[in-house]
C-alpha positions, 0 to 999 in steps of 0.5 A: 643340636642332637637333631642333626646326629643319625644312628645307623644300626648294623644287623644280620637277619637271624637265620640259625646257623649264621647269627650268633654262632659262637653262642650255639653250643649253649643256645642251639642254632635256633636259640642263638638266632632268636637271642640275636633277634631280641638284641636287634630289638632291643637296640631298636627300642633304645634307638627308637627312644632317642628320637633321632633319625635312624636306619637299620642296615640288613644283611644280606639285604633288607628282604627278610622279613625279620627286617620289615617286621622291625621297620613296622614296629620301630619305624626306621627305614631299611638299607642294605648293607653294602658289599666288602668286608667289616671295615668297608661295610662300615665306611661306606655306610658313613659315606652314605649317611651324609652327616654326623652319624652314630654307627653300631651293632646290636651286640652290646645291651648296655648301649641305651637311649641315654647313652646313645644321647651322651654320644650324639651330644658329644658330636653336636658339641664339636666332638670329631669322633666318639667311641664306645670301647668294649671290655674285649678290646674292640668298641660297640659304637663309633660316631664321626662327624665326617667319615674317616676311612682310615680307621676301617682299612685292614683292621684286625676285626674280631681281635683285642687289638681293634680299639687300640689300633683305632686309637693309633690311627685316629692320632695319626689322623688328628682326630681327637675322639671322646670315649664316654663309657666302656661297654660289653657285648654278648659274643661268648656263652659265659656272656649269656648269664651276664646278659640274664642278669640285666633282665633281658629276656632269654630264649628258651633252651636248646634246639 
């Protein structure tokens, strides 16, 4: 049943100069941080709408007031992200969640409750893995019934080769993955206009 699937959301504290830095030329550092906070809250709204158990994995830790506010508003548990590079953190989160888990970030606004439930159903119906590839060559969500550490080690994160390399590693491990949809992420200044077209409320101007 879908209820056995958990959702883990990875998020960084919305601190100016540390969150969504590639958007700062368009929004300013404070504006980019506000947009990041809005994307995290949007992701949490969709996650909560699934009624699946969820945890917000916080960086650098769960002490920031933004995370406390999210826990209060959305009723999610807070966990500090493990140390290490992105792949190491992801692998360790899957180990800690102890069961079928969907792991995502907040950068892909088209990952809504309906799509999350489709991914959860794929795992519940017996799929070993489920991915939402991103248009830029990465992915916005990975779901696993059991940890598969090999898909996270020494991955060229931030490049257009991530999903292709992941598929090769899955094949080498004998893991067949479903890919229900392709998503896009908010990573570059030009993505802001596309985000606005979805009806997302944008932050006001520059610093």
